C-alpha positions in Angstrom: -0.1 0.1 0.1 1.2 3.3 -1.1 0.3 7.1 -0.6 -3.2 7.2 -1.6 -3.9 9.0 -5.0 -4.9 12.7 -4.7 -8.4 13.6 -6.0 -9.0 16.1 -8.4 -10.8 18.1 -5.6 -7.7 17.9 -3.6 -5.7 19.5 -6.3 -8.2 22.3 -7.1 -8.3 22.9 -3.1 -4.6 23.2 -3.1 -4.5 25.6 -6.0 -7.3 27.9 -4.8 -6.7 27.9 -1.1 -4.0 30.7 -1.1 -6.1 32.9 -3.5 -9.1 32.3 -1.2 -6.9 33.3 2.0 -5.7 36.6 0.3 -9.0 37.6 -0.7 -10.8 36.8 2.7 -7.9 38.5 4.9 -9.3 41.9 4.7 -12.9 40.7 5.4 -11.5 38.9 8.5 -9.7 42.1 9.6 -12.8 44.3 9.1 -15.1 41.8 11.1 -12.5 41.8 13.8 -12.6 45.8 13.9 -16.4 45.6 14.0 -16.2 43.0 16.7 -13.8 45.0 18.8 -14.4 46.1 22.2 -14.2 49.8 21.2 -17.2 50.7 23.2 -19.5 50.9 20.1 -22.3 48.4 18.9 -24.1 48.0 15.7 -27.8 48.6 15.8 -30.4 49.1 12.8 -31.2 52.5 11.9 -34.7 52.5 13.2 -33.2 51.1 16.6 -30.6 53.9 16.5 -33.4 56.6 16.1 -35.1 55.2 19.2 -32.1 55.0 21.2 -31.2 58.5 20.1 -34.6 60.0 20.4 -34.9 61.1 17.0 -36.9 60.2 13.8 -35.6 57.5 11.5 -35.2 60.2 8.7 -33.1 62.4 11.3 -30.7 59.2 11.5 -30.6 58.8 7.7 -29.5 62.7 7.4 -27.1 62.3 10.2 -25.6 59.3 8.4 -25.5 61.0 5.1 -23.3 64.0 6.6 -21.2 61.8 8.7 -22.5 62.6 12.1 -23.4 58.9 12.7 -21.3 56.1 11.3 -23.2 53.6 9.2 -21.7 50.1 8.0 -23.3 47.7 5.8 -23.5 44.0 7.0 -25.2 41.3 4.7 -26.8 44.1 2.8 -28.4 45.8 6.0 -27.3 49.4 7.1 -26.3 49.3 10.7 -25.3 52.5 12.7 -22.3 52.3 15.2 -23.3 53.7 18.5 -21.8 54.0 21.8 -22.5 51.0 24.1 -23.5 53.4 26.7 -27.0 54.1 24.8 -27.6 50.4 25.5 -29.6 49.4 28.5 -27.4 47.3 31.1 
């Protein structure tokens, strides 16, 4: 019995893996930044409006002019707010 033959899938995986790892690296870095314990949390825009005590349209305007930071995660826009606005 010798070394098992490598399948076509094994060969493709070996060839593609480095490229996938390079492409995924910036995504993982950004995910870690978003998960980071920087005192900020991600909430939906309607939830941000509720926590800030303003109308949703106000949050949208503030996001547009940069006063509220917004990130897109999975196609949904989320506001980054201080965790102090969250209930304990």
